[in-house]
N, C-alpha and C positions, 0 to 999 in steps of 0.2 A: 489539493492537486487540481490543476487547470485542465479542463477537458478540451483537447485540441479541436474537437468537432464543434464546440461552442463558438469558436472564433472564425470558423470557416465562412459563414454567411457574411461577416464583416469584411473578410479579406476579398471575397468575390465582389461585393458591392463597391469596395474601395477601388478595385481594379477596373470595374466598369465605369466608375466616376472618372478615373484617370483617362480612360480611353475616350470618354465623352468630351472631357476638357480638351484633349489633344485634337479631336475632330472639330470642336468648335473653333479653336485657334487656327486650325488649318483653313476652315471655311472663311473666317474673318480675313486671313491673309490673302486668299484667292479673290474675295470680293474687293479688297483694297487694290490688288494688282489690276483687277478688271476696271475699277473706277479710274485709276491712274492711266491705264492704257487708253480709255475713252477720252480723257482730258488731254493727253499728249498728242493723240492723233487728230483731234479737232474734227470729229466726224459730224457731218451735217446730213443726218438721216432725212430730215424734212424735205431736202431738195429732191429726193427720189419721188415723193408723193405730190410734188407741185404739178399744176395742170399742164404747164409747158413740157415738163419731163415726161409725163404720162402720154402726152400727145406724140412726142417724138418716138417714144418706145412703141406705141401702137402703129405708127407709120413704118417703123423698121420691121416689126413682126409681119405687117401686111405685105411687105415686099418679098418675104420669104415664100409666099404662096402664089401660084401653085408650084410644087417642086418640079424639077426637070426630070422627066421619066422617059426621055427618048431612049430607044434601044442601045444606040452607040454609047451614050453616057452611062447607062446602067451597066453595060459591059465593062467600062472603065472603072466604075465603082466596085464591081465584083472583083476585078484583078487587084485593085488597091486594097480592098478588104483582106484578101488572101495575103497580100504582102505585109499588111499590119499584123495579121494573125501569125504569120511565119516569124516576123521580127520578135514578137513577144514570146513565142514558144521557144525559139532557138536561144534567145537571150536568157530565158529562165533555165533551160537545160544546161547551158554552159555555166551559169551561176551555181546550179545544184552541184555540178561536178567539182568546180574549183572551190566552192564554199565548203564542201565536205572535206576536200584535201587539206585546206587551211585549218579547218576545225580539228581534224585528226592530229595534225602536227603539234598543236598546243605549245607554241613557242612565243616568247614576248615579241619577236619580230613579226610573226604572223598576226598577232593581236593588233599591233600598230598598223599593219597593212590593211586589215579589215576595217579599222577605224577610219583610215584615210579613204578607202573605197566607199564606205558608207556615208562619210561626211560630205563628199562632193556630190551634188545632185546629178541625176542622169541627164538633165538638160544642159548642164555645164560640160559633162563628159561628151555629149553629142557635139556641142560647139567646138570643143578642142579637137575631137576626132574628125570633124568635117574639114579641118585645115589640112590634115594629113591624108585621110581616106577619101575625101571628096564627097560630093552630094550623093545621096542614095541610101538604101536600107542597110548597107554594110556598116556605116558609121552608127546608125541608130541601134543596130543589134549589139554592137560592141559596147555602146554606152549603157544599154540596159543590162548587159552581162556584167560589166564592171561594178555598177552601183548595186545590183542585186546580189553579186558575190559578197559584198561587204555585209549586206543585211542577212542573207541566209547563212553565211559563215558564222556570224555571231549567234544566231538562233540555233544552228546545228551544234556549235560548241557548248552552249548551255544545256542542250538536250543530252549530249554525250556525257557531260559532267554529272548530270542529275540521274543518269540511268542506274538502276540497282546493280551493286557489285557482286552479289552472291553468285549468279550464274557464271560470271567471269572467273571468280575465285575457284569455283568448283572445277572448271575446265583446267585452270592452272594446276590444281592439285593432281588432276588426272594426267598431266604432262603435255597439255596442248600448247602450241606455240602462241606467240603474241598475236600474230595475224589470225590464227584460228579462233582465239578468244574474242577478238574484235568482231569478226564476221559472224560467228555462230552464237555469240552471247550478247554483246553490246549493241551491234548494229541491228540485230533481229528485234530487240526490244524497242528501239527508238525509231525504226523505219516508218511506222504509221504516223508518228509525230513529224518526222522530216518531210514526208510526202504532204501532210496537211499544210505545213509551212510553205512548201514549194507551190502548191496549188493556190494558196492565198496570194503569194507574190505574183503568180501568173495573172490573177485577176487585176492586180495593180499595174502590172506591166502592159496589159492590153490597153489600159487607159493612158499610160505613159507613152506607149508607142504612137498613139494618135497625136499626142502633144509634140513628140520629137519630130514628127513630120512637118510641123510648122517651121522648124529651123532648117528644113531641107533634107530630112532623113528618110524621105519616101513615105509611101502608104497613103492612108486617108488624110493624115495631117497635112501633107504636102499639097494634095488636091484642095483642101480647105484654104490653105494660104493663097494658092494661085487664084481661086475664084473669089476670095474675099478681096484681094488686092485689085481685081478687075471689076469689082462691084457687080458680079453676076450672082444676084441674090437667090434666084431659083435653083441654080446649080449648087450653091453653098448650102441651101436647105436640104437638098438630097444627100449631100455629104454628111451633114449633121445627123440626119435620120439613119444613114448607114452606120455611123459611129455608135449611135444609141443601140441599134439592133445587135451589132457585134459585141458590145460590152455586155448587154443583157444575156446573149447566148453563152458567152464565156463564163459569166457569173453563175448561170444555172448549171452549166456543165461542171464547173469547179465545185459548186456546192454539193452536187450529187456524188461526185467522186470522194469528197471529204466525208460525207455521211457513210458511204460504202466502206471507207477505211476505218471509221469508228466502229 
């Protein structure tokens, strides 16, 4: 009679060998794709470290100093920073609302809609909306909201699908309606996860909002585009520093809120 326990170590080691082989083949495939990508792009990395390239880079960086710190310009920077922050916050809030609605519906049409919204980058959305909405933060806010709705809608949908069903089933047995089961069982369980997803996307949107301004969507990005086109390097340096400070502040705030939720 064969002892099942005797074959257990062999089965475990065989499974481990299979996993290792799969990991090795995956690594080989990734390295092959990396090599093919480098060869197809014809990257000339050595050009960056040539003396002439380094000299031009040093000259460009030198023109950024000293930054423009005149009171009038700093006031404009402050208002543009608030505009960028408002664009990212409002765009994220709208995306949270519509993303949750589309995730709750769970219909093939909503899945296709979420894929379309997510597939089109926010920069393309901004370029399309600038034609109809005109220059300014309105188009940038809508662009962020549309793209982020696709992203958050997909994440929210997966969170709702993976939520434990026992609390909802318990309420169903007790006679609770479908809406009551959703709000008091499913939504309560996944709310910390939904908020964490939303805060992470807010971090991304604060960066995206600065980029959208380059195409005329307002905020710090639009100031950067204007001063860059006029070769006002000291003013451009101040705008870049304001972008960095704003992104760092939002990152820290979002990280603290996520830790609090966990």
